[in-house]
N, C-alpha and C positions, 0 to 999 in steps of 0.2 A: 639341438638334440634333432636326431634324425630315427623313422621308423624303418621296419624293413622296407625294402624296395626304395630307398634314398630319399623316400619323402620328408620332409625338413616340418619338425614340430617345436612350436615355441613352448618354452617355458611358462608354469603361472607366474612367474616375476614378470617375463618380458610381455606377456598378455595383459598385466596390469599397468604396466610402464605405458604400453600402447592405447590401453583405454585412457590414461590419463592425457596423452600427449595428442589423442585424435581431437579434430574440432569439433566443439560442443556445437550442437543443432541450435540451441537457443541463444549462442553467444551473441548475435546482433539485439537481441531483446535485452539481454542482460549489459550491452555497452548503450542501448538506450537508456537504462534504470541509472546508469552511473552517469551519462551526460544529463539526465533529470535532475539529479542531486548537485551537480557541478553549476549547473544553472541555478538554482534555488540559492547555492549558498552565496553565488557572485551577486545575484540579486539583492540579498540580504545584505553582504558587506556591502555593496555600493550605496543602500540606502542607509545604513548605520554610520558610514564614514564619509559620506557625501558632505562636501564643502559647500555647494552653491545656493546652500540656505534655503532647498526645496523642502515641502513639506508634505507628508505622504499619510493618505488615510487607511487605517486600519482599526482593527479591533470589531469585537461583535456589533457594535451602534455607529460603527462607520465615523469615529472620531478621528479628529485632525490632529497629528501630533508631529513634531520634527524629529526626524533622526529614525523613523520607523521604516519599517521594510515596505517595497514597493507598493504592496496592495495587500489588503487585509481581507479577511471575510466579512463581508457586509458591508463594504464600501461599493465603488461605482460598479456595476454589476457584470460587463464584459470582462474586463481587468480580473474580476475577483474569479469567474468561472474560469478564466485562462491559467491563475495562481491555483487553483484547486487542481487543474488536469495536471498541471506539472507536478503537485503533491503527489497526485494519484499514479501515475507512473512512477514517479521515485519511491513511493512507498508500496504499491500495491505489485508491480513488476518482479522485484524480488522473491515473493512467497510464490508467483507463480510460474517459475521456472521449470520447478519439476512436471507440472501439467503440460508446459511449453513443449520440453523434451518429448513426454509421452505423446502427443501430437506429432512432432515433426519426425519421430522416430517410427511411427504408423501411420505414415502418407508416404506415398510414392516419391522418388527422390525429386522428380520435376515438379511436384504438386507441393512440397513440402513448405516452401516459403508461404505459398498462398494460404495454404492451412493454417498454419501458426499466427499469420495476421489476419485471419478471419477470426478465430478463436480470441485472439488480444482485443481485436477492435470491439466485439461483442463484452468481453470479459470488462474492458476497460471503459463503455459506455454506461454501465449499470452505474460504475462509481462517478461517472460525470452527470448522470443524471440525478444521484444523488446529491452531489452538490449543489445542483440547479434548484433542487428542490428547497435545501436548508437555507439557500439565498432568498427565496420567498419566503421563509419560515423567519428568517434574521429578526425581523421586526417584533416579534413577540417575546423575546429575550434582550432586545437592545435597550429599553429603560434600565435594564438591571446593572447592575456594579458588574465589570469585566470579573473581576476574582470570583464573585458568586456565581454567574454563570460556568466558568471553568471548575470550580469547586464542586457544583451539581453535574456537571459534565463526568467527571472523573468517578463521583460516587454512583452514578448510574451504570456506566462501565464496568464496575468492579462488583455492582451487584449481576449484572448481565454475564459476566464469567462462568458465575455460581451458578446458573440455571440450567436445566437440562435443555432448554431450546438452544443454548451455545452449544453444548455437547453433541446435540444431534446435527447441528450446522457445520461443527466442525469434521464430526463424522463424515459428512455428505463431500465434504473440502477435499478429503482423501479419496474419493472413489474415481475412477477412471471410467473410461468408455469406451465402447469399439464404435472405429470410425470407417466409413466406407471409403475406398480408394480410389474411385475415378469419378468425372462426371460432375454434374450439379449436386449429387448425391452427396459427394466429398465435401463440397461446400457447405451445403445445407448441414452435416454432420458436425463438421467445425463449430460452424456458427450456434447450433443447439447445444454443443458441449459447452462453447463457452456460456452461454445464457445459463447452462444449468450450474455450472461450475462458478461462474458468477453469482448467480442468487444465492448458491451455499456462502460464500465466502462473505456476500454482502448479511447474511442471516447472522453470521460469526461476527463482523469487525466492524457492523454500521455503529454502534455507540463507541468504538473508540476512533472510528472516524469521525465522531460529532465532538470528542475531546479535541481534534486537529483542528476544526472547524472553528471554535472558538477562542483557541491556545493564544493566536496571536496577540488580540485585545488584553491579555492580559499579563505576557512576557515578553512583549516586544519580538525584533527581529532574531537577535540570538537564543532568545529563550525559544521561539518558536522551534528554530532547528533542534534544540534540544529534545523538546515534545517529538518533534517528528523522528528520531532516532531512537527514543524510548519505545515509540509506537511501533516503529518498522520494527523494531527489534522481537517485541512481542508477537508481530503477526507471523513473520518469518519462521521464529521458533516454534509457534504453534505448530504451523505449516510442516517444517521438517523433521519435528518429533516424531518419533514411532510411538510414542503413549505420549498425546499431547495433555492428558487430564492434569500432569502434577504442573507442568508450566504456564496452565491455563489458571490453575490456583495461583501460581508464584504471581503470576502476572495480577489477579485479583488484589491482593496483598498490597503490592506496590501502588496499583491504583488507587487503592484505598487509604494509605499511607500519603501520597500526594495529594488525594482532596482535603485530608485533614491538614496538612501543611499549608494548602493555597487559603482554606481557610481561616486558620490562624493566624497567616500573613494579612489578612484583610481584617481580623479584630485588630491588630495590633495598630493598623494604621489608620 
């Protein structure tokens, strides 16, 4: 298609195709999330199908069981925090992709990767700090049966999904921020945005991640991956939905049903 003067103008369809094929500014972080999922699956499969007779510590109380995942929440501190960090990459980076794209497209090309890395580092540091806090608090619930702890965490998450605090936090998660273009103000601006967005995401999802923290003890390695998929789906759907209230309510119902199922399983056994 051409205009007067011979200037070529792309059709709307061609422009859409070019937008799809254009390299995504957040591609590196998306690949990092995929790599984290592959690493987690590999660790769980290796722990479940290992033939060396080794035992692994897992569960909210750090119990030792054969054939479990390589490390679970509440076991030896440094390995648990490493596993939590890997889970945070896998579960939280997909939901942060739209915000990373905002940071990348609103930064100068030569500073784009630095700005996105600064945002991601601050954003993930909040979740790593939460994991460290839960490690310190794990002895409070470790005397209880794993199923009771998991059912309680699921019930708490279901209730939190319906609160006004959840709605406000989720609304704040969808807010963007203007970013300085150059110099240290650009770095500081990306860091402040990471802190603000990460804080809103934490207020929205802390209860869901608490479920993740206690799930491996009650479910084992493969079960833990199932919980990760479910919770990642909830977090990502809420973040990408234009009207997140309905997905939030559906998630509350799913979490409540899961809490009931876990509680009934514990009663039966």
